[in-house]
C-alpha distance (Angstrom), angle and dihedral (degrees) to the residues before:
residue distance angle dihedral
M1 . . .
V2 3.77 . .
I3 3.80 109.4 .
E4 3.80 99.3 175.8
V5 3.80 143.3 -13.0
L6 3.80 108.0 -142.1
E7 3.80 118.6 -137.6
T8 3.81 90.4 -154.4
P9 3.81 111.2 40.5
L10 3.78 122.5 -136.9
L11 3.80 115.6 -127.8
D12 3.80 117.1 -123.2
R13 3.82 111.2 -110.4
E14 3.80 94.0 -140.7
D15 3.82 105.7 146.0
E16 3.79 97.9 -158.2
A17 3.80 112.8 86.7
G18 3.82 88.3 -158.7
S19 3.80 92.4 62.8
T20 3.81 118.5 104.2
Y21 3.82 87.0 -132.5
F22 3.83 96.2 54.0
R23 3.82 108.5 138.8
E24 3.80 91.1 -17.4
P25 3.84 111.5 171.4
L26 3.80 107.2 -115.5
D27 3.79 107.0 -156.8
L28 3.79 103.5 148.6
V29 3.81 126.1 74.2
L30 3.81 113.4 -159.6
G31 3.79 125.6 -172.1
L32 3.79 128.5 -147.9
I33 3.78 130.4 -176.9
W34 3.80 111.7 -135.9
D35 3.78 110.4 -122.6
D36 3.80 100.1 -171.4
G37 3.78 143.2 44.6
P38 3.79 131.3 17.5
S39 3.83 91.9 -40.4
R40 3.81 93.1 56.2
G41 3.80 111.8 147.6
E42 3.81 95.3 21.3
L43 3.79 120.6 128.1
V44 3.81 113.1 -128.7
T45 3.79 126.3 -176.4
F46 3.79 132.1 -147.7
H47 3.80 131.3 -171.4
Y48 3.81 119.5 -129.4
D49 3.77 141.1 173.1
S50 3.82 104.2 -103.7
R51 3.82 90.4 -145.4
R52 3.82 87.4 74.0
F53 3.82 91.4 65.5
Q54 3.78 137.1 61.4
S55 3.79 130.9 -156.3
W56 3.78 116.9 -97.9
T57 3.77 127.0 -161.5
E58 3.74 127.5 176.1
E59 3.77 114.9 -129.0
V60 3.77 114.9 -144.0
């Protein structure tokens, strides 16, 4: 689920300039609920570049 869309993106801290994620602007915070292991049921968040996603709507 989308938790937040950041107005000012964070820059990925990847040190390797050859990485595809080098200095990628992370402007989307997504949340997941772990479904396995000792952390089951916990909400965790990850930062992503919103350009890697597209909107999806279900047509009825």
